[in-house]
mmJSON file of the N, C-alpha and C atoms, coordinates in Angstrom:
{"data_MODEL":{"atom_site":{
"group_PDB":["ATOM","ATOM","ATOM","ATOM","ATOM","ATOM","ATOM","ATOM","ATOM","ATOM","ATOM","ATOM","ATOM","ATOM","ATOM","ATOM","ATOM","ATOM","ATOM","ATOM","ATOM","ATOM","ATOM","ATOM","ATOM","ATOM","ATOM","ATOM","ATOM","ATOM","ATOM","ATOM","ATOM","ATOM","ATOM","ATOM","ATOM","ATOM","ATOM","ATOM","ATOM","ATOM","ATOM","ATOM","ATOM","ATOM","ATOM","ATOM","ATOM","ATOM","ATOM","ATOM","ATOM","ATOM","ATOM","ATOM","ATOM","ATOM","ATOM","ATOM","ATOM","ATOM","ATOM","ATOM","ATOM","ATOM","ATOM","ATOM","ATOM","ATOM","ATOM","ATOM","ATOM","ATOM","ATOM","ATOM","ATOM","ATOM","ATOM","ATOM","ATOM","ATOM","ATOM","ATOM","ATOM","ATOM","ATOM","ATOM","ATOM","ATOM","ATOM","ATOM","ATOM","ATOM","ATOM","ATOM","ATOM","ATOM","ATOM","ATOM","ATOM","ATOM","ATOM","ATOM","ATOM","ATOM","ATOM","ATOM","ATOM","ATOM","ATOM","ATOM","ATOM","ATOM","ATOM","ATOM","ATOM","ATOM","ATOM","ATOM","ATOM","ATOM","ATOM","ATOM","ATOM","ATOM","ATOM","ATOM","ATOM","ATOM","ATOM","ATOM","ATOM","ATOM","ATOM","ATOM","ATOM","ATOM","ATOM","ATOM","ATOM","ATOM","ATOM","ATOM","ATOM","ATOM","ATOM","ATOM","ATOM","ATOM","ATOM","ATOM","ATOM","ATOM","ATOM","ATOM","ATOM","ATOM","ATOM","ATOM","ATOM","ATOM","ATOM","ATOM","ATOM","ATOM","ATOM","ATOM","ATOM","ATOM","ATOM","ATOM","ATOM","ATOM","ATOM","ATOM","ATOM","ATOM","ATOM","ATOM","ATOM","ATOM","ATOM","ATOM","ATOM","ATOM","ATOM","ATOM","ATOM","ATOM","ATOM","ATOM","ATOM","ATOM","ATOM","ATOM","ATOM","ATOM","ATOM","ATOM","ATOM","ATOM","ATOM","ATOM","ATOM","ATOM","ATOM","ATOM","ATOM","ATOM","ATOM","ATOM","ATOM","ATOM","ATOM","ATOM","ATOM","ATOM","ATOM","ATOM","ATOM","ATOM","ATOM","ATOM","ATOM","ATOM","ATOM","ATOM","ATOM","ATOM","ATOM"],
"id":[1,2,3,4,5,6,7,8,9,10,11,12,13,14,15,16,17,18,19,20,21,22,23,24,25,26,27,28,29,30,31,32,33,34,35,36,37,38,39,40,41,42,43,44,45,46,47,48,49,50,51,52,53,54,55,56,57,58,59,60,61,62,63,64,65,66,67,68,69,70,71,72,73,74,75,76,77,78,79,80,81,82,83,84,85,86,87,88,89,90,91,92,93,94,95,96,97,98,99,100,101,102,103,104,105,106,107,108,109,110,111,112,113,114,115,116,117,118,119,120,121,122,123,124,125,126,127,128,129,130,131,132,133,134,135,136,137,138,139,140,141,142,143,144,145,146,147,148,149,150,151,152,153,154,155,156,157,158,159,160,161,162,163,164,165,166,167,168,169,170,171,172,173,174,175,176,177,178,179,180,181,182,183,184,185,186,187,188,189,190,191,192,193,194,195,196,197,198,199,200,201,202,203,204,205,206,207,208,209,210,211,212,213,214,215,216,217,218,219,220,221,222,223,224,225,226,227,228,229,230,231],
"type_symbol":["N","C","C","N","C","C","N","C","C","N","C","C","N","C","C","N","C","C","N","C","C","N","C","C","N","C","C","N","C","C","N","C","C","N","C","C","N","C","C","N","C","C","N","C","C","N","C","C","N","C","C","N","C","C","N","C","C","N","C","C","N","C","C","N","C","C","N","C","C","N","C","C","N","C","C","N","C","C","N","C","C","N","C","C","N","C","C","N","C","C","N","C","C","N","C","C","N","C","C","N","C","C","N","C","C","N","C","C","N","C","C","N","C","C","N","C","C","N","C","C","N","C","C","N","C","C","N","C","C","N","C","C","N","C","C","N","C","C","N","C","C","N","C","C","N","C","C","N","C","C","N","C","C","N","C","C","N","C","C","N","C","C","N","C","C","N","C","C","N","C","C","N","C","C","N","C","C","N","C","C","N","C","C","N","C","C","N","C","C","N","C","C","N","C","C","N","C","C","N","C","C","N","C","C","N","C","C","N","C","C","N","C","C","N","C","C","N","C","C","N","C","C","N","C","C","N","C","C","N","C","C"],
"label_atom_id":["N","CA","C","N","CA","C","N","CA","C","N","CA","C","N","CA","C","N","CA","C","N","CA","C","N","CA","C","N","CA","C","N","CA","C","N","CA","C","N","CA","C","N","CA","C","N","CA","C","N","CA","C","N","CA","C","N","CA","C","N","CA","C","N","CA","C","N","CA","C","N","CA","C","N","CA","C","N","CA","C","N","CA","C","N","CA","C","N","CA","C","N","CA","C","N","CA","C","N","CA","C","N","CA","C","N","CA","C","N","CA","C","N","CA","C","N","CA","C","N","CA","C","N","CA","C","N","CA","C","N","CA","C","N","CA","C","N","CA","C","N","CA","C","N","CA","C","N","CA","C","N","CA","C","N","CA","C","N","CA","C","N","CA","C","N","CA","C","N","CA","C","N","CA","C","N","CA","C","N","CA","C","N","CA","C","N","CA","C","N","CA","C","N","CA","C","N","CA","C","N","CA","C","N","CA","C","N","CA","C","N","CA","C","N","CA","C","N","CA","C","N","CA","C","N","CA","C","N","CA","C","N","CA","C","N","CA","C","N","CA","C","N","CA","C","N","CA","C","N","CA","C","N","CA","C","N","CA","C","N","CA","C","N","CA","C","N","CA","C"],
"label_alt_id":[null,null,null,null,null,null,null,null,null,null,null,null,null,null,null,null,null,null,null,null,null,null,null,null,null,null,null,null,null,null,null,null,null,null,null,null,null,null,null,null,null,null,null,null,null,null,null,null,null,null,null,null,null,null,null,null,null,null,null,null,null,null,null,null,null,null,null,null,null,null,null,null,null,null,null,null,null,null,null,null,null,null,null,null,null,null,null,null,null,null,null,null,null,null,null,null,null,null,null,null,null,null,null,null,null,null,null,null,null,null,null,null,null,null,null,null,null,null,null,null,null,null,null,null,null,null,null,null,null,null,null,null,null,null,null,null,null,null,null,null,null,null,null,null,null,null,null,null,null,null,null,null,null,null,null,null,null,null,null,null,null,null,null,null,null,null,null,null,null,null,null,null,null,null,null,null,null,null,null,null,null,null,null,null,null,null,null,null,null,null,null,null,null,null,null,null,null,null,null,null,null,null,null,null,null,null,null,null,null,null,null,null,null,null,null,null,null,null,null,null,null,null,null,null,null,null,null,null,null,null,null],
"label_comp_id":["MET","MET","MET","SER","SER","SER","SER","SER","SER","SER","SER","SER","GLY","GLY","GLY","GLY","GLY","GLY","ARG","ARG","ARG","LYS","LYS","LYS","ARG","ARG","ARG","ARG","ARG","ARG","THR","THR","THR","ALA","ALA","ALA","LYS","LYS","LYS","GLU","GLU","GLU","ILE","ILE","ILE","ASP","ASP","ASP","SER","SER","SER","LEU","LEU","LEU","ALA","ALA","ALA","ALA","ALA","ALA","THR","THR","THR","ILE","ILE","ILE","LEU","LEU","LEU","GLU","GLU","GLU","PHE","PHE","PHE","VAL","VAL","VAL","GLU","GLU","GLU","LYS","LYS","LYS","ASN","ASN","ASN","PRO","PRO","PRO","GLY","GLY","GLY","ARG","ARG","ARG","ARG","ARG","ARG","ALA","ALA","ALA","GLU","GLU","GLU","ASN","ASN","ASN","ILE","ILE","ILE","LYS","LYS","LYS","ASP","ASP","ASP","ALA","ALA","ALA","LEU","LEU","LEU","ARG","ARG","ARG","ILE","ILE","ILE","PRO","PRO","PRO","ALA","ALA","ALA","THR","THR","THR","ASP","ASP","ASP","TRP","TRP","TRP","PRO","PRO","PRO","LEU","LEU","LEU","PRO","PRO","PRO","VAL","VAL","VAL","LYS","LYS","LYS","LYS","LYS","LYS","LEU","LEU","LEU","LEU","LEU","LEU","GLU","GLU","GLU","GLU","GLU","GLU","GLY","GLY","GLY","ARG","ARG","ARG","LEU","LEU","LEU","ASN","ASN","ASN","THR","THR","THR","LYS","LYS","LYS","GLY","GLY","GLY","GLU","GLU","GLU","LYS","LYS","LYS","ARG","ARG","ARG","ALA","ALA","ALA","THR","THR","THR","GLU","GLU","GLU","TYR","TYR","TYR","TYR","TYR","TYR","ALA","ALA","ALA","LYS","LYS","LYS","ARG","ARG","ARG","ARG","ARG","ARG"],
"label_asym_id":["A","A","A","A","A","A","A","A","A","A","A","A","A","A","A","A","A","A","A","A","A","A","A","A","A","A","A","A","A","A","A","A","A","A","A","A","A","A","A","A","A","A","A","A","A","A","A","A","A","A","A","A","A","A","A","A","A","A","A","A","A","A","A","A","A","A","A","A","A","A","A","A","A","A","A","A","A","A","A","A","A","A","A","A","A","A","A","A","A","A","A","A","A","A","A","A","A","A","A","A","A","A","A","A","A","A","A","A","A","A","A","A","A","A","A","A","A","A","A","A","A","A","A","A","A","A","A","A","A","A","A","A","A","A","A","A","A","A","A","A","A","A","A","A","A","A","A","A","A","A","A","A","A","A","A","A","A","A","A","A","A","A","A","A","A","A","A","A","A","A","A","A","A","A","A","A","A","A","A","A","A","A","A","A","A","A","A","A","A","A","A","A","A","A","A","A","A","A","A","A","A","A","A","A","A","A","A","A","A","A","A","A","A","A","A","A","A","A","A","A","A","A","A","A","A","A","A","A","A","A","A"],
"label_entity_id":["1","1","1","1","1","1","1","1","1","1","1","1","1","1","1","1","1","1","1","1","1","1","1","1","1","1","1","1","1","1","1","1","1","1","1","1","1","1","1","1","1","1","1","1","1","1","1","1","1","1","1","1","1","1","1","1","1","1","1","1","1","1","1","1","1","1","1","1","1","1","1","1","1","1","1","1","1","1","1","1","1","1","1","1","1","1","1","1","1","1","1","1","1","1","1","1","1","1","1","1","1","1","1","1","1","1","1","1","1","1","1","1","1","1","1","1","1","1","1","1","1","1","1","1","1","1","1","1","1","1","1","1","1","1","1","1","1","1","1","1","1","1","1","1","1","1","1","1","1","1","1","1","1","1","1","1","1","1","1","1","1","1","1","1","1","1","1","1","1","1","1","1","1","1","1","1","1","1","1","1","1","1","1","1","1","1","1","1","1","1","1","1","1","1","1","1","1","1","1","1","1","1","1","1","1","1","1","1","1","1","1","1","1","1","1","1","1","1","1","1","1","1","1","1","1","1","1","1","1","1","1"],
"label_seq_id":[1,1,1,2,2,2,3,3,3,4,4,4,5,5,5,6,6,6,7,7,7,8,8,8,9,9,9,10,10,10,11,11,11,12,12,12,13,13,13,14,14,14,15,15,15,16,16,16,17,17,17,18,18,18,19,19,19,20,20,20,21,21,21,22,22,22,23,23,23,24,24,24,25,25,25,26,26,26,27,27,27,28,28,28,29,29,29,30,30,30,31,31,31,32,32,32,33,33,33,34,34,34,35,35,35,36,36,36,37,37,37,38,38,38,39,39,39,40,40,40,41,41,41,42,42,42,43,43,43,44,44,44,45,45,45,46,46,46,47,47,47,48,48,48,49,49,49,50,50,50,51,51,51,52,52,52,53,53,53,54,54,54,55,55,55,56,56,56,57,57,57,58,58,58,59,59,59,60,60,60,61,61,61,62,62,62,63,63,63,64,64,64,65,65,65,66,66,66,67,67,67,68,68,68,69,69,69,70,70,70,71,71,71,72,72,72,73,73,73,74,74,74,75,75,75,76,76,76,77,77,77],
"pdbx_PDB_ins_code":[null,null,null,null,null,null,null,null,null,null,null,null,null,null,null,null,null,null,null,null,null,null,null,null,null,null,null,null,null,null,null,null,null,null,null,null,null,null,null,null,null,null,null,null,null,null,null,null,null,null,null,null,null,null,null,null,null,null,null,null,null,null,null,null,null,null,null,null,null,null,null,null,null,null,null,null,null,null,null,null,null,null,null,null,null,null,null,null,null,null,null,null,null,null,null,null,null,null,null,null,null,null,null,null,null,null,null,null,null,null,null,null,null,null,null,null,null,null,null,null,null,null,null,null,null,null,null,null,null,null,null,null,null,null,null,null,null,null,null,null,null,null,null,null,null,null,null,null,null,null,null,null,null,null,null,null,null,null,null,null,null,null,null,null,null,null,null,null,null,null,null,null,null,null,null,null,null,null,null,null,null,null,null,null,null,null,null,null,null,null,null,null,null,null,null,null,null,null,null,null,null,null,null,null,null,null,null,null,null,null,null,null,null,null,null,null,null,null,null,null,null,null,null,null,null,null,null,null,null,null,null],
"Cartn_x":[-14.148,-13.299,-12.068,-11.662,-10.5,-9.233,-8.156,-6.901,-6.185,-6.62,-5.963,-6.737,-6.068,-6.672,-7.546,-7.849,-8.687,-7.886,-8.595,-7.931,-7.517,-6.339,-5.834,-6.359,-6.965,-7.476,-6.329,-6.13,-5.055,-5.515,-4.577,-4.893,-4.876,-5.47,-5.467,-4.033,-3.179,-1.782,-1.083,-1.368,-0.781,-1.265,-2.545,-3.112,-2.509,-2.386,-1.781,-0.327,0.395,1.794,1.923,1.074,1.102,0.685,-0.292,-0.725,0.43,1.178,2.325,3.393,3.613,4.584,4.152,2.87,2.329,2.445,2.059,2.111,3.533,4.483,5.883,6.366,5.993,6.383,5.776,4.497,3.81,4.374,4.771,5.388,6.67,7.424,8.694,8.504,7.365,7.102,5.686,5.385,4.019,3.613,2.322,1.782,1.871,2.275,2.357,0.988,0.784,-0.463,-0.354,-1.503,-1.552,-0.667,-0.736,0.054,1.547,2.034,3.447,3.807,2.921,3.17,3.193,2.205,2.146,3.381,3.804,4.996,6.247,6.407,7.603,7.692,6.55,6.525,6.236,6.014,5.684,4.459,3.423,2.164,1.207,0.699,-0.298,-1.56,-2.195,-3.397,-4.474,-4.554,-5.577,-5.307,-4.051,-3.702,-3.798,-4.019,-4.006,-5.219,-6.451,-7.613,-7.799,-7.644,-7.956,-7.048,-5.719,-4.886,-5.068,-5.3,-5.486,-6.809,-7.845,-9.139,-8.999,-8.261,-8.035,-7.317,-6.271,-5.521,-6.38,-7.212,-8.1,-9.144,-9.725,-10.742,-10.155,-8.9,-8.236,-7.735,-7.826,-7.369,-5.864,-5.164,-3.704,-3.206,-4.139,-3.814,-4.866,-4.431,-5.342,-5.155,-6.172,-6.079,-6.409,-5.934,-6.244,-6.441,-7.533,-7.812,-8.832,-9.068,-10.081,-9.565,-10.152,-9.895,-8.402,-7.926,-6.521,-5.578,-6.091,-5.263,-5.178,-5.731,-5.701,-4.262,-3.905,-2.59,-2.761,-1.784,-1.862,-0.848,-1.308,-0.493,-0.691,0.387,0.282,-0.219,-1.125,-1.641,-0.548,-0.369,0.635,0.191,1.149,0.853,0.921],
"Cartn_y":[-2.04,-2.017,-2.855,-3.673,-4.525,-3.705,-4.236,-3.5,-3.644,-4.587,-4.752,-4.0,-3.064,-2.345,-1.165,-0.957,0.168,1.447,2.567,3.854,4.068,4.637,4.929,6.295,6.343,7.599,8.338,9.595,10.394,11.06,11.229,11.902,13.411,14.128,15.595,16.12,15.451,15.862,15.706,14.632,14.416,15.48,15.798,16.822,18.189,18.512,19.787,19.884,18.779,18.756,18.993,18.351,18.543,19.969,20.51,21.887,22.854,22.62,23.483,23.4,22.213,22.021,22.766,22.658,23.346,24.857,25.358,26.794,27.317,26.598,27.008,27.078,26.09,26.089,27.276,27.543,28.636,29.993,30.119,31.372,31.657,30.597,30.749,30.788,30.275,30.166,30.627,31.903,32.377,32.272,32.042,32.021,30.687,29.66,28.331,27.68,26.834,26.076,24.784,24.198,22.975,21.891,21.735,20.701,20.87,22.109,22.388,22.122,22.508,22.326,20.835,20.105,18.659,17.955,18.325,17.703,18.015,19.274,19.695,19.022,18.864,18.284,16.781,16.235,14.809,14.417,15.214,14.974,14.261,13.101,12.441,13.296,13.239,14.044,13.784,12.577,12.246,12.898,13.28,13.91,15.435,16.004,17.452,18.196,17.787,18.646,19.033,18.121,18.405,19.476,19.362,20.417,21.776,21.779,23.048,23.691,22.886,23.398,24.02,23.349,23.853,25.206,25.314,26.568,27.694,27.386,28.389,28.851,27.903,28.245,29.082,28.822,29.57,30.928,31.17,32.437,32.55,31.43,31.446,31.308,30.973,30.777,31.49,32.152,32.822,32.212,32.353,31.85,32.947,32.733,33.625,32.722,32.919,32.096,31.016,30.173,29.128,27.791,26.742,25.357,25.065,24.501,24.112,25.304,26.471,27.677,28.407,27.835,28.473,28.585,29.779,30.041,30.248,29.787,29.859,30.854,31.631,32.647,32.55,32.736,32.774,34.156,34.191,35.465,36.156,37.423,38.167,38.312,38.192,38.256,39.659],
"Cartn_z":[44.996,43.83,44.122,43.181,43.374,43.251,43.806,43.773,42.438,41.599,40.303,39.218,38.582,37.47,37.849,39.122,39.527,39.614,39.607,39.74,41.183,41.363,42.702,43.133,44.287,44.818,45.503,45.093,45.673,46.965,47.872,49.129,48.915,49.85,49.785,49.802,50.559,50.646,49.29,48.567,47.244,46.25,46.327,45.44,45.753,47.032,47.445,46.992,47.089,46.682,45.181,44.395,42.951,42.589,43.308,43.084,43.34,44.393,44.719,43.628,43.1,42.024,40.762,40.435,39.257,39.434,40.602,40.861,40.769,41.324,41.273,39.815,39.022,37.608,36.871,37.113,36.422,36.857,38.112,38.572,37.792,37.501,36.783,35.266,34.793,33.355,33.029,33.224,32.986,31.517,31.304,29.961,29.254,29.964,29.359,29.32,28.323,28.207,29.0,29.305,30.1,29.51,28.205,27.534,27.831,27.783,28.046,29.501,30.403,31.831,32.173,31.678,31.942,31.394,30.195,29.614,30.434,30.799,31.537,32.903,33.554,34.907,34.903,33.7,33.545,34.369,34.233,34.936,33.977,34.368,33.507,33.393,32.23,31.986,33.034,33.553,34.548,35.899,36.156,37.44,37.393,36.218,36.025,36.583,36.3,36.599,38.065,38.98,40.385,40.999,40.907,41.496,40.822,39.507,38.801,39.222,39.333,39.79,41.181,42.043,43.405,43.368,42.558,42.455,41.899,40.912,40.334,41.346,42.081,43.084,44.22,44.563,45.633,45.144,43.837,43.285,43.169,43.224,43.148,41.715,40.818,39.415,38.587,37.52,36.589,35.209,34.38,33.018,32.029,30.81,29.7,28.489,27.78,26.622,26.93,25.94,26.086,25.597,26.125,25.73,25.676,24.568,24.47,24.419,24.103,24.027,25.373,26.423,27.738,28.233,28.655,29.233,30.73,31.498,32.962,33.497,34.47,35.13,36.635,37.382,38.837,39.231,40.194,40.66,41.482,41.205,41.968,43.406,44.277,45.72,46.229],
"occupancy":[1.0,1.0,1.0,1.0,1.0,1.0,1.0,1.0,1.0,1.0,1.0,1.0,1.0,1.0,1.0,1.0,1.0,1.0,1.0,1.0,1.0,1.0,1.0,1.0,1.0,1.0,1.0,1.0,1.0,1.0,1.0,1.0,1.0,1.0,1.0,1.0,1.0,1.0,1.0,1.0,1.0,1.0,1.0,1.0,1.0,1.0,1.0,1.0,1.0,1.0,1.0,1.0,1.0,1.0,1.0,1.0,1.0,1.0,1.0,1.0,1.0,1.0,1.0,1.0,1.0,1.0,1.0,1.0,1.0,1.0,1.0,1.0,1.0,1.0,1.0,1.0,1.0,1.0,1.0,1.0,1.0,1.0,1.0,1.0,1.0,1.0,1.0,1.0,1.0,1.0,1.0,1.0,1.0,1.0,1.0,1.0,1.0,1.0,1.0,1.0,1.0,1.0,1.0,1.0,1.0,1.0,1.0,1.0,1.0,1.0,1.0,1.0,1.0,1.0,1.0,1.0,1.0,1.0,1.0,1.0,1.0,1.0,1.0,1.0,1.0,1.0,1.0,1.0,1.0,1.0,1.0,1.0,1.0,1.0,1.0,1.0,1.0,1.0,1.0,1.0,1.0,1.0,1.0,1.0,1.0,1.0,1.0,1.0,1.0,1.0,1.0,1.0,1.0,1.0,1.0,1.0,1.0,1.0,1.0,1.0,1.0,1.0,1.0,1.0,1.0,1.0,1.0,1.0,1.0,1.0,1.0,1.0,1.0,1.0,1.0,1.0,1.0,1.0,1.0,1.0,1.0,1.0,1.0,1.0,1.0,1.0,1.0,1.0,1.0,1.0,1.0,1.0,1.0,1.0,1.0,1.0,1.0,1.0,1.0,1.0,1.0,1.0,1.0,1.0,1.0,1.0,1.0,1.0,1.0,1.0,1.0,1.0,1.0,1.0,1.0,1.0,1.0,1.0,1.0,1.0,1.0,1.0,1.0,1.0,1.0,1.0,1.0,1.0,1.0,1.0,1.0],
"B_iso_or_equiv":[0.0,0.0,0.0,0.0,0.0,0.0,0.0,0.0,0.0,0.0,0.0,0.0,0.0,0.0,0.0,0.0,0.0,0.0,0.0,0.0,0.0,0.0,0.0,0.0,0.0,0.0,0.0,0.0,0.0,0.0,0.0,0.0,0.0,0.0,0.0,0.0,0.0,0.0,0.0,0.0,0.0,0.0,0.0,0.0,0.0,0.0,0.0,0.0,0.0,0.0,0.0,0.0,0.0,0.0,0.0,0.0,0.0,0.0,0.0,0.0,0.0,0.0,0.0,0.0,0.0,0.0,0.0,0.0,0.0,0.0,0.0,0.0,0.0,0.0,0.0,0.0,0.0,0.0,0.0,0.0,0.0,0.0,0.0,0.0,0.0,0.0,0.0,0.0,0.0,0.0,0.0,0.0,0.0,0.0,0.0,0.0,0.0,0.0,0.0,0.0,0.0,0.0,0.0,0.0,0.0,0.0,0.0,0.0,0.0,0.0,0.0,0.0,0.0,0.0,0.0,0.0,0.0,0.0,0.0,0.0,0.0,0.0,0.0,0.0,0.0,0.0,0.0,0.0,0.0,0.0,0.0,0.0,0.0,0.0,0.0,0.0,0.0,0.0,0.0,0.0,0.0,0.0,0.0,0.0,0.0,0.0,0.0,0.0,0.0,0.0,0.0,0.0,0.0,0.0,0.0,0.0,0.0,0.0,0.0,0.0,0.0,0.0,0.0,0.0,0.0,0.0,0.0,0.0,0.0,0.0,0.0,0.0,0.0,0.0,0.0,0.0,0.0,0.0,0.0,0.0,0.0,0.0,0.0,0.0,0.0,0.0,0.0,0.0,0.0,0.0,0.0,0.0,0.0,0.0,0.0,0.0,0.0,0.0,0.0,0.0,0.0,0.0,0.0,0.0,0.0,0.0,0.0,0.0,0.0,0.0,0.0,0.0,0.0,0.0,0.0,0.0,0.0,0.0,0.0,0.0,0.0,0.0,0.0,0.0,0.0,0.0,0.0,0.0,0.0,0.0,0.0],
"pdbx_formal_charge":[null,null,null,null,null,null,null,null,null,null,null,null,null,null,null,null,null,null,null,null,null,null,null,null,null,null,null,null,null,null,null,null,null,null,null,null,null,null,null,null,null,null,null,null,null,null,null,null,null,null,null,null,null,null,null,null,null,null,null,null,null,null,null,null,null,null,null,null,null,null,null,null,null,null,null,null,null,null,null,null,null,null,null,null,null,null,null,null,null,null,null,null,null,null,null,null,null,null,null,null,null,null,null,null,null,null,null,null,null,null,null,null,null,null,null,null,null,null,null,null,null,null,null,null,null,null,null,null,null,null,null,null,null,null,null,null,null,null,null,null,null,null,null,null,null,null,null,null,null,null,null,null,null,null,null,null,null,null,null,null,null,null,null,null,null,null,null,null,null,null,null,null,null,null,null,null,null,null,null,null,null,null,null,null,null,null,null,null,null,null,null,null,null,null,null,null,null,null,null,null,null,null,null,null,null,null,null,null,null,null,null,null,null,null,null,null,null,null,null,null,null,null,null,null,null,null,null,null,null,null,null],
"auth_seq_id":[1,1,1,2,2,2,3,3,3,4,4,4,5,5,5,6,6,6,7,7,7,8,8,8,9,9,9,10,10,10,11,11,11,12,12,12,13,13,13,14,14,14,15,15,15,16,16,16,17,17,17,18,18,18,19,19,19,20,20,20,21,21,21,22,22,22,23,23,23,24,24,24,25,25,25,26,26,26,27,27,27,28,28,28,29,29,29,30,30,30,31,31,31,32,32,32,33,33,33,34,34,34,35,35,35,36,36,36,37,37,37,38,38,38,39,39,39,40,40,40,41,41,41,42,42,42,43,43,43,44,44,44,45,45,45,46,46,46,47,47,47,48,48,48,49,49,49,50,50,50,51,51,51,52,52,52,53,53,53,54,54,54,55,55,55,56,56,56,57,57,57,58,58,58,59,59,59,60,60,60,61,61,61,62,62,62,63,63,63,64,64,64,65,65,65,66,66,66,67,67,67,68,68,68,69,69,69,70,70,70,71,71,71,72,72,72,73,73,73,74,74,74,75,75,75,76,76,76,77,77,77],
"auth_comp_id":["MET","MET","MET","SER","SER","SER","SER","SER","SER","SER","SER","SER","GLY","GLY","GLY","GLY","GLY","GLY","ARG","ARG","ARG","LYS","LYS","LYS","ARG","ARG","ARG","ARG","ARG","ARG","THR","THR","THR","ALA","ALA","ALA","LYS","LYS","LYS","GLU","GLU","GLU","ILE","ILE","ILE","ASP","ASP","ASP","SER","SER","SER","LEU","LEU","LEU","ALA","ALA","ALA","ALA","ALA","ALA","THR","THR","THR","ILE","ILE","ILE","LEU","LEU","LEU","GLU","GLU","GLU","PHE","PHE","PHE","VAL","VAL","VAL","GLU","GLU","GLU","LYS","LYS","LYS","ASN","ASN","ASN","PRO","PRO","PRO","GLY","GLY","GLY","ARG","ARG","ARG","ARG","ARG","ARG","ALA","ALA","ALA","GLU","GLU","GLU","ASN","ASN","ASN","ILE","ILE","ILE","LYS","LYS","LYS","ASP","ASP","ASP","ALA","ALA","ALA","LEU","LEU","LEU","ARG","ARG","ARG","ILE","ILE","ILE","PRO","PRO","PRO","ALA","ALA","ALA","THR","THR","THR","ASP","ASP","ASP","TRP","TRP","TRP","PRO","PRO","PRO","LEU","LEU","LEU","PRO","PRO","PRO","VAL","VAL","VAL","LYS","LYS","LYS","LYS","LYS","LYS","LEU","LEU","LEU","LEU","LEU","LEU","GLU","GLU","GLU","GLU","GLU","GLU","GLY","GLY","GLY","ARG","ARG","ARG","LEU","LEU","LEU","ASN","ASN","ASN","THR","THR","THR","LYS","LYS","LYS","GLY","GLY","GLY","GLU","GLU","GLU","LYS","LYS","LYS","ARG","ARG","ARG","ALA","ALA","ALA","THR","THR","THR","GLU","GLU","GLU","TYR","TYR","TYR","TYR","TYR","TYR","ALA","ALA","ALA","LYS","LYS","LYS","ARG","ARG","ARG","ARG","ARG","ARG"],
"auth_asym_id":["A","A","A","A","A","A","A","A","A","A","A","A","A","A","A","A","A","A","A","A","A","A","A","A","A","A","A","A","A","A","A","A","A","A","A","A","A","A","A","A","A","A","A","A","A","A","A","A","A","A","A","A","A","A","A","A","A","A","A","A","A","A","A","A","A","A","A","A","A","A","A","A","A","A","A","A","A","A","A","A","A","A","A","A","A","A","A","A","A","A","A","A","A","A","A","A","A","A","A","A","A","A","A","A","A","A","A","A","A","A","A","A","A","A","A","A","A","A","A","A","A","A","A","A","A","A","A","A","A","A","A","A","A","A","A","A","A","A","A","A","A","A","A","A","A","A","A","A","A","A","A","A","A","A","A","A","A","A","A","A","A","A","A","A","A","A","A","A","A","A","A","A","A","A","A","A","A","A","A","A","A","A","A","A","A","A","A","A","A","A","A","A","A","A","A","A","A","A","A","A","A","A","A","A","A","A","A","A","A","A","A","A","A","A","A","A","A","A","A","A","A","A","A","A","A","A","A","A","A","A","A"],
"auth_atom_id":["N","CA","C","N","CA","C","N","CA","C","N","CA","C","N","CA","C","N","CA","C","N","CA","C","N","CA","C","N","CA","C","N","CA","C","N","CA","C","N","CA","C","N","CA","C","N","CA","C","N","CA","C","N","CA","C","N","CA","C","N","CA","C","N","CA","C","N","CA","C","N","CA","C","N","CA","C","N","CA","C","N","CA","C","N","CA","C","N","CA","C","N","CA","C","N","CA","C","N","CA","C","N","CA","C","N","CA","C","N","CA","C","N","CA","C","N","CA","C","N","CA","C","N","CA","C","N","CA","C","N","CA","C","N","CA","C","N","CA","C","N","CA","C","N","CA","C","N","CA","C","N","CA","C","N","CA","C","N","CA","C","N","CA","C","N","CA","C","N","CA","C","N","CA","C","N","CA","C","N","CA","C","N","CA","C","N","CA","C","N","CA","C","N","CA","C","N","CA","C","N","CA","C","N","CA","C","N","CA","C","N","CA","C","N","CA","C","N","CA","C","N","CA","C","N","CA","C","N","CA","C","N","CA","C","N","CA","C","N","CA","C","N","CA","C","N","CA","C","N","CA","C","N","CA","C","N","CA","C","N","CA","C","N","CA","C","N","CA","C"],
"pdbx_PDB_model_num":[1,1,1,1,1,1,1,1,1,1,1,1,1,1,1,1,1,1,1,1,1,1,1,1,1,1,1,1,1,1,1,1,1,1,1,1,1,1,1,1,1,1,1,1,1,1,1,1,1,1,1,1,1,1,1,1,1,1,1,1,1,1,1,1,1,1,1,1,1,1,1,1,1,1,1,1,1,1,1,1,1,1,1,1,1,1,1,1,1,1,1,1,1,1,1,1,1,1,1,1,1,1,1,1,1,1,1,1,1,1,1,1,1,1,1,1,1,1,1,1,1,1,1,1,1,1,1,1,1,1,1,1,1,1,1,1,1,1,1,1,1,1,1,1,1,1,1,1,1,1,1,1,1,1,1,1,1,1,1,1,1,1,1,1,1,1,1,1,1,1,1,1,1,1,1,1,1,1,1,1,1,1,1,1,1,1,1,1,1,1,1,1,1,1,1,1,1,1,1,1,1,1,1,1,1,1,1,1,1,1,1,1,1,1,1,1,1,1,1,1,1,1,1,1,1,1,1,1,1,1,1]
}}}
């Protein structure tokens, strides 16, 4: 793949860092939808799925609702 116009592959460290940022925001602002979280943190839509999937798989994030109405909550420790 050429370096001009191709998608940049993020490192695991970058994904973990974004996941931590998302989790911290959700802990302080429970019940927000993805659209609100992405806007508040200025996260491009293309960068959203991977860190959120990681947080959900690790059980650090819970959801309520479906599709665009999905609300995100941090799992209590």
